[in-house]
C-alpha positions as CSV (number, residue, x, y, z in Angstrom):
1,M,-10.5,17.4,-7.1
2,K,-11.4,13.7,-7.2
3,L,-11.6,12.3,-3.7
4,F,-12.5,8.9,-2.3
5,S,-16.1,9.9,-1.6
6,A,-17.2,6.2,-1.7
7,F,-14.3,5.0,0.4
8,P,-16.0,4.5,3.8
9,F,-18.8,2.4,2.3
10,L,-16.4,0.5,0.1
11,L,-14.2,-0.5,3.0
12,T,-16.9,-3.1,3.7
13,L,-16.2,-4.7,0.4
14,A,-12.8,-5.8,1.6
15,T,-14.0,-9.3,2.5
16,A,-15.8,-9.6,-0.8
17,L,-12.6,-8.9,-2.9
18,P,-11.3,-12.0,-4.6
19,Q,-8.8,-13.7,-2.4
20,P,-6.0,-16.1,-3.5
21,E,-6.6,-19.7,-2.6
22,I,-4.5,-20.9,0.3
23,S,-3.8,-24.6,0.6
24,A,-5.1,-26.2,3.8
25,I,-2.6,-29.0,3.1
26,D,0.5,-27.1,2.6
27,P,1.3,-24.8,5.5
28,K,4.1,-23.3,3.5
29,A,1.8,-21.8,0.9
30,C,2.3,-18.1,0.3
31,P,-0.5,-15.9,1.7
32,G,-1.1,-14.5,-1.8
33,Q,0.2,-14.2,-5.3
34,L,0.1,-11.2,-7.7
35,H,-2.2,-11.3,-10.7
36,K,-2.0,-9.9,-14.2
37,G,-2.7,-6.2,-14.0
38,D,-1.6,-5.8,-10.3
39,V,0.3,-2.5,-10.0
40,A,3.7,-2.2,-8.2
41,P,4.8,1.1,-6.6
42,L,6.4,3.5,-9.0
43,Y,8.4,4.8,-6.1
44,I,8.6,4.5,-2.4
45,I,9.4,7.6,-0.2
46,P,9.8,7.7,3.6
47,V,9.1,10.9,5.5
48,S,9.9,11.7,9.2
49,L,7.8,13.7,11.6
50,K,10.9,14.2,13.9
51,E,13.0,15.4,10.9
52,P,10.4,17.3,8.9
53,R,12.8,18.7,6.4
54,K,14.7,15.5,5.7
55,V,14.5,14.1,2.2
56,F,15.0,10.3,2.0
57,G,14.5,10.1,-1.7
58,S,13.1,7.0,-3.4
59,V,14.0,3.7,-1.6
60,F,13.5,0.0,-2.1
61,K,12.9,-0.7,1.6
62,P,9.8,0.9,3.1
63,L,10.3,2.0,6.7
64,V,7.7,2.8,9.4
65,S,8.5,3.7,13.0
66,P,6.1,4.6,15.8
67,R,4.9,8.2,15.6
68,D,7.8,9.2,13.4
69,V,8.6,7.7,10.0
70,C,5.9,7.0,7.5
71,T,6.3,5.7,4.0
72,W,4.5,6.9,0.8
73,F,3.9,4.6,-2.1
74,A,3.1,6.1,-5.6
75,F,1.1,3.9,-8.0
76,D,0.2,4.6,-11.6
77,V,-3.3,3.2,-12.3
78,P,-3.8,2.3,-15.9
79,P,-6.3,4.3,-18.0
80,D,-9.9,3.3,-18.7
81,K,-10.5,1.7,-15.4
82,G,-13.4,3.9,-14.5
83,D,-15.8,0.9,-14.2
84,S,-13.5,-0.9,-11.7
85,I,-12.9,-0.8,-8.0
86,C,-9.3,0.1,-7.0
87,A,-8.1,-2.0,-4.0
88,L,-4.9,-2.1,-2.0
89,H,-3.4,-5.4,-1.1
90,F,-0.7,-5.9,1.5
91,L,1.0,-9.3,1.3
92,L,3.0,-10.3,4.3
93,P,4.5,-13.8,4.1
94,L,6.2,-15.5,6.9
95,E,10.0,-14.7,6.8
96,S,10.7,-18.4,6.2
97,Q,8.7,-18.1,2.9
98,L,11.0,-15.4,1.5
99,T,13.8,-16.5,-0.7
100,S,15.7,-13.3,-1.3
101,S,15.0,-10.9,1.5
102,S,13.8,-10.6,5.1
103,Y,11.9,-8.1,7.1
104,S,11.8,-6.6,10.6
105,L,8.4,-6.3,12.3
106,K,8.4,-5.3,16.0
107,G,5.3,-4.1,17.8
108,S,1.5,-4.7,17.8
109,G,1.2,-4.5,14.0
110,N,-1.3,-1.7,13.8
111,F,-1.0,0.6,10.7
112,T,-2.8,3.5,9.3
113,F,-3.1,3.9,5.5
114,G,-3.9,7.2,4.0
115,A,-4.7,7.8,0.3
116,V,-5.0,10.7,-2.1
117,W,-5.1,10.9,-5.9
118,Q,-2.7,13.2,-7.7
119,T,-4.1,16.6,-8.8
120,A,-2.6,19.9,-9.9
121,S,-2.2,20.9,-6.3
122,T,-1.5,17.4,-4.8
123,N,1.8,15.8,-5.7
124,L,4.6,13.7,-4.3
125,T,8.1,13.2,-5.7
126,P,11.4,11.7,-4.4
127,Q,12.2,15.1,-3.0
128,T,9.1,15.1,-0.7
129,S,9.7,15.6,3.0
130,W,7.3,15.6,5.9
131,E,6.9,19.3,5.5
132,T,6.0,19.1,1.8
133,Q,4.0,15.9,1.7
134,P,0.4,15.9,0.5
135,Q,-2.4,15.3,3.1
136,P,-4.3,12.0,2.7
137,T,-8.1,12.6,2.2
138,I,-9.0,9.2,3.5
139,Q,-7.5,7.1,6.2
140,A,-8.1,3.5,7.3
141,T,-6.5,1.4,10.0
142,Q,-5.4,-2.2,9.4
143,A,-3.6,-4.7,11.6
144,L,-0.9,-6.7,9.8
145,S,0.6,-10.0,10.9
146,P,3.0,-12.4,9.3
147,G,1.5,-15.0,7.0
148,G,-1.5,-12.9,5.9
149,L,-3.0,-11.1,2.9
150,F,-4.8,-7.9,3.8
151,A,-7.1,-6.2,1.3
152,F,-9.2,-3.1,1.4
153,S,-10.9,-0.9,-1.2
154,V,-10.0,2.7,-2.0
155,G,-13.1,3.3,-4.1
156,S,-13.8,3.7,-7.8
157,C,-10.8,3.9,-10.1
158,P,-10.7,7.1,-12.0
159,A,-12.2,7.2,-15.5
160,S,-9.4,8.6,-17.5
161,S,-7.7,8.2,-20.9
162,V,-4.2,8.6,-19.2
163,F,-2.5,7.0,-16.2
164,S,-3.9,8.2,-12.8
165,R,-1.5,8.4,-9.9
166,L,-2.5,7.2,-6.5
167,F,-0.4,8.1,-3.4
168,V,-0.7,5.9,-0.3
169,R,0.9,6.6,3.1
170,M,1.6,3.9,5.6
171,C,2.2,5.0,9.3
172,S,2.0,3.4,12.7
173,E,1.5,4.4,16.3
174,D,3.1,1.3,17.8
175,T,5.2,-0.7,15.3
176,N,8.6,-0.7,13.7
177,F,8.5,-2.2,10.2
178,E,11.1,-2.4,7.5
179,Y,11.0,-4.8,4.5
180,F,12.1,-5.1,0.9
181,Q,9.2,-4.7,-1.6
182,N,9.4,-7.4,-4.2
183,N,7.4,-9.8,-6.4
184,D,9.5,-12.9,-5.5
185,Q,8.0,-16.4,-5.3
186,C,6.2,-15.2,-2.3
187,P,5.5,-11.5,-3.0
188,I,5.7,-9.0,-0.1
189,G,4.4,-5.4,0.2
190,L,1.7,-3.1,-1.0
191,W,0.1,-3.4,-4.4
192,V,-2.9,-2.0,-6.2
193,S,-5.5,-4.3,-8.0
194,M,-8.5,-3.5,-10.0
195,Y,-11.8,-5.4,-9.8
196,K,-15.0,-5.2,-11.7
197,F,-18.3,-5.7,-9.8
């Protein structure tokens, strides 16, 4: 089972990851843009601690609520990326910067992200519930606030000749958050990028 053995060390690389340039002149500039090769979620699946058998299915709007609903994101990482670092980016524009959607963020904005690679015994599908979800092997806490780009590493990308699937869970102890994941003029949501060092 391939785990994020390098994850704790690589979290310190977050500040070293390439960041989009943000104009000091234009306060309306998006906090970040997507780049060629960035990976969107294949599917998005909420699960509920208070309704552990409920199946939400795959949704377009991730949902997080304090100590209850978490949302899983499944990403297919392209093959032959074994010499790269896989990183998660969360883009959270101001609501005024969005042209086709809005979001609701209420609370302190503290989130926990857990991650695990798919294996023969670790899987997640649109039929996953809280009871049947995989357990993240690594967790990191990140504070999110409107108008920001938040990046952190999940370690080395797998060296593989086929797509590798990464599952990422987003939870919170103190915040309600719902948004529409999209790659609009100002992208919003969780994405995977690959960087070579």
